[in-house]
C-alpha positions as CSV (number, residue, x, y, z in Angstrom):
1,M,-7.5,-11.4,-27.5
2,L,-4.8,-13.1,-25.5
3,N,-7.0,-13.5,-22.5
4,R,-10.0,-15.1,-24.4
5,L,-7.5,-17.5,-26.2
6,T,-6.2,-18.3,-22.8
7,G,-9.5,-19.0,-21.3
8,V,-10.6,-21.4,-23.9
9,R,-7.5,-23.5,-23.2
10,A,-9.2,-24.1,-19.8
11,V,-12.2,-25.4,-21.7
12,A,-10.1,-27.7,-23.7
13,A,-8.2,-29.2,-20.9
14,I,-11.3,-29.8,-18.9
15,F,-12.9,-31.6,-22.0
16,V,-10.0,-33.9,-22.0
17,V,-10.2,-34.6,-18.2
18,F,-13.7,-35.7,-18.6
19,F,-12.9,-37.8,-21.5
20,H,-10.8,-39.8,-19.2
21,F,-13.1,-39.7,-16.0
22,G,-16.5,-39.6,-17.8
23,D,-16.9,-43.4,-17.5
24,S,-16.1,-43.6,-13.8
25,F,-18.5,-40.8,-13.1
26,A,-21.0,-42.7,-15.2
27,A,-20.3,-45.8,-13.1
28,F,-21.1,-43.9,-9.9
29,F,-24.2,-42.2,-11.5
30,P,-25.7,-44.0,-14.5
31,A,-27.9,-41.0,-15.4
32,F,-24.5,-39.3,-16.2
33,G,-24.2,-41.8,-19.2
34,I,-26.7,-39.7,-21.2
35,L,-23.7,-37.5,-21.7
36,R,-21.5,-40.2,-23.1
37,P,-21.3,-38.9,-26.6
38,I,-20.1,-35.5,-25.3
39,Y,-17.6,-36.6,-22.9
40,K,-16.3,-39.3,-25.1
41,S,-15.5,-36.6,-27.7
42,G,-13.3,-35.0,-24.9
43,D,-10.0,-36.1,-26.7
44,M,-10.8,-33.4,-29.4
45,G,-9.7,-30.9,-26.8
46,V,-6.2,-32.0,-27.9
47,D,-6.9,-31.0,-31.4
48,L,-8.2,-27.6,-30.4
49,F,-4.9,-27.2,-28.4
50,F,-3.0,-28.1,-31.4
51,M,-4.6,-25.6,-33.7
52,L,-4.5,-22.8,-31.0
53,S,-0.8,-23.5,-30.5
54,G,-0.1,-23.0,-34.2
55,F,-2.2,-19.7,-34.1
56,I,-0.3,-18.3,-30.9
57,L,3.1,-19.5,-32.3
58,S,2.3,-17.4,-35.4
59,L,1.1,-14.4,-33.4
60,N,4.5,-14.6,-31.1
61,Y,7.1,-15.7,-33.6
62,L,6.1,-15.6,-37.3
63,D,7.5,-12.0,-37.9
64,G,10.7,-12.8,-36.1
65,F,11.5,-15.7,-38.4
66,Q,11.3,-13.9,-41.9
67,T,15.0,-14.6,-41.5
68,I,16.5,-17.3,-39.5
69,S,20.0,-17.9,-37.9
70,P,21.1,-20.7,-35.7
71,R,21.1,-18.6,-32.8
72,S,17.4,-17.5,-33.1
73,Y,16.3,-21.1,-34.1
74,W,18.0,-22.4,-30.9
75,K,16.5,-19.5,-28.8
76,F,13.0,-20.4,-30.2
77,L,13.5,-24.1,-29.3
78,R,14.9,-23.2,-25.6
79,A,11.8,-21.1,-25.1
80,R,9.5,-23.9,-26.3
81,L,11.4,-26.4,-24.0
82,A,11.1,-24.1,-21.1
83,R,7.4,-24.0,-21.7
84,I,6.8,-27.9,-22.0
85,Y,9.8,-29.8,-20.6
86,P,9.8,-29.1,-16.7
87,V,6.3,-30.4,-16.3
88,H,6.9,-33.3,-18.6
89,L,10.0,-34.3,-16.7
90,F,8.4,-34.0,-13.4
91,T,5.4,-36.1,-14.3
92,L,7.6,-38.7,-15.8
93,L,9.8,-38.9,-12.8
94,L,6.8,-38.9,-10.5
95,L,5.3,-41.8,-12.3
96,T,8.6,-43.7,-12.5
97,G,8.7,-43.5,-8.7
98,F,5.1,-45.0,-8.5
99,V,6.0,-47.6,-10.9
100,F,9.0,-49.0,-9.1
101,S,7.1,-48.7,-5.8
102,A,4.2,-50.6,-7.2
103,R,6.4,-53.3,-8.6
104,G,8.2,-53.5,-5.3
105,A,4.9,-54.0,-3.6
106,G,4.1,-56.8,-6.3
107,A,1.3,-54.9,-7.9
108,K,0.3,-56.0,-11.4
109,L,1.1,-53.2,-14.2
110,N,1.0,-53.2,-17.9
111,S,4.6,-53.9,-18.5
112,A,4.2,-52.9,-22.2
113,H,3.6,-49.2,-21.1
114,Y,6.5,-49.1,-18.7
115,T,9.8,-50.2,-20.5
116,A,13.2,-48.9,-20.3
117,F,13.0,-48.2,-24.0
118,T,10.0,-45.9,-23.8
119,W,11.3,-44.3,-20.8
120,V,14.3,-43.1,-22.6
121,T,12.2,-41.9,-25.5
122,N,10.0,-40.1,-23.3
123,V,13.0,-38.3,-21.7
124,F,14.0,-37.1,-25.4
125,L,10.3,-36.2,-26.4
126,V,10.5,-38.7,-29.4
127,H,8.3,-41.4,-27.9
128,I,5.5,-40.8,-30.5
129,W,7.7,-40.5,-33.5
130,P,8.1,-43.1,-36.3
131,G,10.8,-45.6,-35.2
132,F,10.3,-44.7,-31.6
133,N,6.5,-45.2,-31.3
134,R,5.2,-48.0,-29.1
135,G,1.9,-46.5,-28.4
136,L,0.8,-44.8,-25.3
137,S,3.5,-45.2,-22.5
138,W,4.3,-43.7,-19.1
139,N,2.4,-40.5,-18.7
140,F,0.0,-41.2,-21.5
141,P,-1.1,-37.6,-22.3
142,S,2.5,-36.8,-23.0
143,W,2.1,-38.3,-26.5
144,S,0.8,-35.0,-27.5
145,I,3.8,-33.2,-26.1
146,S,6.0,-35.3,-28.1
147,S,3.9,-34.3,-31.2
148,E,4.2,-30.6,-30.3
149,W,8.0,-30.7,-30.1
150,F,7.9,-32.2,-33.6
151,A,5.8,-29.2,-34.6
152,Y,8.1,-26.9,-32.7
153,L,11.2,-28.1,-34.7
154,L,9.5,-27.6,-38.0
155,F,7.9,-24.2,-37.5
156,P,11.0,-21.9,-38.1
157,L,12.0,-23.8,-41.1
158,F,9.0,-22.7,-43.3
159,A,7.8,-19.5,-41.3
160,F,9.0,-17.5,-44.3
161,W,6.5,-19.3,-46.6
162,I,3.6,-19.0,-44.1
163,G,4.3,-15.2,-43.7
164,T,4.2,-14.6,-47.4
165,T,1.5,-16.7,-48.7
166,K,-1.1,-14.9,-50.7
167,R,-4.1,-17.2,-50.1
168,P,-4.1,-18.4,-46.5
169,Y,-7.8,-19.6,-46.6
170,I,-6.9,-22.3,-49.4
171,W,-3.9,-23.4,-47.4
172,I,-5.9,-23.7,-44.1
173,V,-8.4,-25.9,-46.0
174,L,-5.7,-28.1,-47.5
175,A,-3.9,-28.4,-44.1
176,L,-7.0,-29.6,-42.2
177,S,-8.0,-31.8,-45.1
178,A,-4.8,-33.6,-45.0
179,Y,-6.0,-35.0,-41.7
180,V,-9.8,-34.9,-42.1
181,V,-9.9,-36.9,-45.4
182,P,-7.7,-39.9,-44.0
183,C,-9.8,-40.0,-40.9
184,F,-12.9,-40.7,-43.1
185,F,-11.0,-44.0,-43.9
186,G,-10.4,-45.0,-40.2
187,I,-7.0,-43.7,-39.2
188,E,-8.6,-41.9,-36.3
189,H,-9.1,-45.2,-34.7
190,N,-5.2,-45.5,-34.2
191,P,-4.5,-41.8,-33.3
192,T,-1.2,-42.4,-31.7
193,H,0.2,-44.0,-34.9
194,W,-0.8,-41.0,-37.0
195,A,0.1,-38.4,-34.3
196,L,2.6,-36.4,-36.4
197,L,0.1,-36.1,-39.2
198,R,-2.5,-34.9,-36.7
199,V,-0.2,-32.3,-35.2
200,T,1.3,-31.1,-38.4
201,A,-2.1,-30.6,-40.0
202,E,-3.7,-28.8,-37.2
203,F,-0.6,-26.6,-36.3
204,V,-0.2,-25.6,-40.0
205,G,-4.0,-24.9,-40.1
206,G,-3.4,-22.7,-37.0
207,Y,-0.5,-20.9,-38.8
208,F,-2.8,-20.0,-41.8
209,L,-5.7,-19.2,-39.4
210,F,-3.4,-16.4,-37.9
211,Q,-2.7,-15.1,-41.4
212,I,-6.6,-14.7,-42.1
213,Y,-7.0,-13.0,-38.7
214,R,-4.2,-10.6,-39.3
215,R,-5.6,-9.5,-42.7
216,G,-8.7,-8.2,-40.6
217,W,-11.2,-10.6,-42.3
218,K,-14.4,-10.8,-40.5
219,C,-15.3,-14.2,-38.9
220,P,-18.6,-15.5,-40.3
221,L,-19.7,-16.9,-37.0
222,P,-19.7,-15.8,-33.4
223,P,-17.5,-17.9,-31.2
224,G,-20.3,-19.2,-29.0
225,I,-22.1,-20.6,-32.1
226,S,-18.8,-22.1,-33.5
227,G,-18.1,-23.6,-30.3
228,A,-21.6,-25.2,-29.9
229,L,-21.5,-26.5,-33.5
230,A,-18.2,-28.1,-32.9
231,L,-19.4,-29.7,-29.8
232,L,-22.5,-30.9,-31.6
233,I,-20.5,-32.4,-34.4
234,C,-18.3,-34.2,-31.9
235,A,-21.2,-35.7,-30.0
236,V,-23.1,-36.7,-33.0
237,C,-20.0,-38.2,-34.8
238,T,-19.1,-40.0,-31.6
239,Y,-22.7,-41.5,-31.3
240,F,-22.7,-42.8,-34.9
241,D,-19.0,-43.9,-34.7
242,A,-18.0,-41.4,-37.6
243,T,-14.8,-39.3,-37.5
244,R,-14.9,-36.4,-35.2
245,A,-12.5,-34.6,-37.4
246,Y,-15.3,-33.0,-39.1
247,S,-15.5,-30.6,-36.2
248,L,-12.1,-29.2,-37.0
249,P,-13.2,-26.3,-39.3
250,F,-15.6,-25.1,-36.4
251,F,-12.7,-25.2,-34.0
252,A,-10.9,-23.0,-36.3
253,L,-14.0,-20.7,-36.5
254,L,-13.9,-20.7,-32.7
255,I,-10.3,-19.5,-32.5
256,W,-10.9,-16.9,-35.1
257,G,-13.9,-15.7,-33.4
258,L,-12.3,-15.4,-30.0
259,A,-9.3,-13.6,-31.4
260,V,-11.6,-11.0,-33.1
261,N,-14.2,-10.7,-30.2
262,T,-12.2,-9.6,-27.1
263,E,-15.0,-9.5,-24.7
264,G,-16.8,-12.5,-22.8
265,W,-16.6,-14.8,-19.9
266,L,-13.5,-16.5,-21.3
267,A,-11.7,-13.3,-20.8
268,G,-12.6,-13.3,-17.1
269,P,-9.9,-13.9,-14.3
270,L,-11.2,-17.3,-13.4
271,A,-11.1,-18.5,-17.0
272,V,-7.8,-16.9,-17.7
273,Y,-6.3,-18.5,-14.5
274,W,-7.5,-22.0,-15.3
275,G,-6.2,-21.3,-18.9
276,Q,-2.8,-20.7,-17.4
277,V,-3.1,-23.9,-15.3
278,S,-4.3,-25.9,-18.1
279,Y,-1.2,-27.4,-19.3
280,S,-0.3,-28.7,-15.7
281,L,-4.0,-29.8,-15.4
282,Y,-3.5,-31.8,-18.7
283,M,-0.3,-33.4,-17.6
284,T,-1.2,-34.5,-14.1
285,H,-4.7,-35.8,-14.5
286,G,-3.5,-39.0,-16.0
287,L,-1.3,-39.6,-13.0
288,C,-4.3,-38.9,-10.9
289,Q,-6.4,-41.4,-12.7
290,I,-3.6,-44.0,-12.2
291,F,-3.3,-43.4,-8.5
292,L,-7.1,-43.3,-8.1
293,N,-7.8,-46.5,-9.9
294,R,-5.3,-48.1,-7.4
295,A,-6.3,-46.3,-4.2
296,L,-10.1,-46.0,-4.8
297,P,-11.3,-48.2,-7.7
298,V,-14.6,-47.3,-9.0
299,G,-15.9,-50.9,-9.1
300,H,-15.6,-51.1,-5.1
301,F,-18.1,-48.3,-4.7
302,V,-20.7,-48.5,-7.5
303,T,-23.4,-49.9,-4.9
304,S,-22.5,-47.7,-2.1
305,S,-24.8,-45.0,-0.9
306,F,-25.4,-41.9,-2.8
307,A,-23.4,-39.9,-0.2
308,I,-20.3,-41.9,-0.6
309,R,-20.5,-41.9,-4.4
310,A,-21.1,-38.2,-4.5
311,G,-18.1,-37.8,-2.1
312,L,-15.9,-39.9,-4.2
313,V,-16.6,-37.7,-7.1
314,V,-16.0,-34.5,-5.2
315,L,-12.7,-36.3,-4.0
316,Y,-11.7,-37.1,-7.5
317,L,-12.1,-33.6,-8.6
318,F,-10.4,-32.1,-5.6
319,L,-7.2,-34.2,-6.2
320,I,-7.2,-33.3,-9.8
321,V,-7.5,-29.7,-9.2
322,V,-4.9,-29.6,-6.3
323,A,-2.4,-31.6,-8.4
324,A,-2.7,-29.2,-11.1
325,V,-2.5,-26.1,-9.0
326,L,0.5,-27.3,-7.2
327,T,2.4,-28.4,-10.2
328,Y,1.6,-25.0,-12.0
329,H,2.9,-22.9,-9.1
330,Y,5.7,-25.0,-7.9
331,V,7.1,-26.8,-11.0
332,E,5.9,-25.2,-14.2
333,T,6.0,-21.4,-13.4
334,P,9.2,-21.4,-11.5
335,A,11.0,-23.6,-13.9
336,R,9.9,-21.7,-16.9
337,H,10.9,-18.4,-15.4
338,R,14.4,-19.8,-14.3
339,L,15.0,-21.2,-17.8
340,N,13.9,-18.0,-19.6
341,R,16.1,-15.8,-17.2
342,A,18.9,-18.1,-18.2
343,E,18.3,-17.4,-21.8
344,K,18.1,-13.8,-21.4
345,G,21.4,-13.8,-19.8
346,M,23.0,-15.6,-22.7
347,V,21.5,-13.8,-25.7
348,P,22.4,-10.1,-26.7
349,V,19.7,-7.5,-26.1
350,K,19.5,-6.7,-29.9
351,E,18.0,-10.0,-30.4
352,S,15.3,-9.8,-27.9
353,S,12.5,-9.0,-30.5
354,V,12.7,-12.8,-31.7
355,S,10.7,-13.8,-28.6
356,P,7.8,-12.1,-27.1
357,P,7.5,-10.7,-23.4
358,L,7.3,-13.6,-21.0
359,E,3.9,-12.3,-19.6
360,E,2.2,-12.4,-23.1
361,E,3.6,-16.0,-23.8
362,Q,2.6,-17.1,-20.5
363,S,-1.1,-15.9,-21.0
364,A,-1.4,-17.2,-24.5
365,E,0.8,-20.2,-25.5
366,A,-1.1,-23.4,-25.6
């Protein structure tokens, strides 16, 4: 199960990357524009991440929080910070250096995105919370990490209720409806303003989805069909300017199906590897886009020869891949291991059951 859930993270991250780079590729090759309804749905990869994270958190931690203490709560939050914060801080500092260098060189920047206030709120992971929210700022994909941190803080506080609910299928419908219904009235057009509603609804949906899975209920659709229907609904809704949130039930079915059916290409070594790298890919591709827009702006090459345009697409993809792989191996993994080892040295052995083995968490956590 864990391998396939890890593998689908790679699909979600790549979906987000093409959401941000799709228009550039279509400018190089106009025929690519026929896929616009698909790649313009790529931001829904974040929603898949959120629901998958709720499912995996429940898998790893739900039983351990049937009782809660300050120490177990802190241990959980420390493990979550070890998972998300090193790459977040690394990309923030990298972008800070780039911004100061660009300003020193007299380059024009959107000053509203790079203020001292938003920098501080980014450091504390509250930049998308009410009262601190100034829209997208600094490393723009990190809005979802701020949202995840909010969900992490809440999870242990109502884990007991999640673990004892008698009708999880009702609660998953209510949780997703709490976001889907307002989207029908247009809140999706300002996604960062409603980020905490989005993350809470989808995380809670993931929590109760895990309860359905654990009870051994049969998933009504194979994961391939669920994924195809989710993609189709996203594309159709994008084309007709309707809310893509209608695809969320099919994302839930996809996760459920992958958890039940443990075989398939998503369990293969390549998919699992890129699932592990997916967080670094997600957090660094925005920096790559900022750099490439400055160094190799698309508008300068749209009339170039086919070979040059194809070469630039390959170069774009190469830089995105290299940035993700290097960040994963030299920032994310060693920092997480170091922080987790420090935690193990601080906590008595008898409490070790609160957290899963590092290898399990590394392969599954979204």
